C-alpha positions in Angstrom: 12.3 -13.7 8.2 9.1 -12.3 6.7 7.1 -14.5 4.4 6.6 -11.6 2.0 10.0 -9.8 2.2 10.7 -10.6 -1.4 7.5 -9.1 -2.7 8.0 -5.9 -4.8 5.5 -3.9 -2.8 7.2 -4.8 0.5 10.6 -3.9 -0.9 9.4 -0.5 -2.1 7.6 0.2 1.1 10.8 -0.6 3.1 12.8 1.8 0.8 10.3 4.5 1.5 10.1 4.0 5.2 13.9 3.8 5.7 15.2 6.4 3.3 12.6 9.1 2.7 14.6 11.4 5.1 17.9 11.0 3.1 19.0 14.2 1.3 20.5 14.3 -2.2 23.6 16.0 -0.9 24.2 13.2 1.6 23.3 15.1 4.8 20.1 13.1 5.5 19.5 10.2 7.7 19.5 7.3 8.7 22.3 6.2 6.4 23.7 9.4 4.8 22.9 8.2 1.3 23.4 10.7 -1.5 22.3 11.2 -5.1 21.4 8.1 -7.0 22.1 5.9 -3.9 18.6 7.0 -2.7 15.9 4.8 -4.2 13.6 6.8 -6.5 10.6 5.6 -4.4 12.1 7.4 -1.4 13.0 10.5 -3.4 9.4 10.8 -4.6 7.9 10.4 -1.2 10.4 12.8 0.3 9.2 15.5 -2.2 5.5 14.8 -1.3 6.4 14.9 2.5 8.1 18.3 2.2 5.3 19.7 0.1 2.7 18.5 2.7 4.8 20.1 5.5 4.9 23.4 3.6 1.2 23.7 2.8 0.0 22.6 6.2 -0.4 24.8 9.3 2.0 23.9 12.1 2.2 25.2 15.6 5.3 27.2 14.6 4.2 28.4 11.2 1.3 29.2 8.9 0.7 27.1 5.8 2.3 28.3 2.6 0.2 28.7 -0.5 0.6 26.1 -3.2 2.4 28.7 -5.4 4.9 29.6 -2.6 5.5 25.9 -1.8 6.3 25.1 -5.4 
């Protein structure tokens, strides 16, 4: 048991770490949450994560422009 597990910051960080790969339609992972079951903190970070992936060069694709990513 963590000494700080009940701290708000720790709770939000856990939500983000665990659920930022969930999808609104329920086809994400690790728990298949959908819609409002996904904490808003994880939803926001998921959007930022996807945006970052789109505007960054990858070995398999060139970066999109900001306009195209949006």
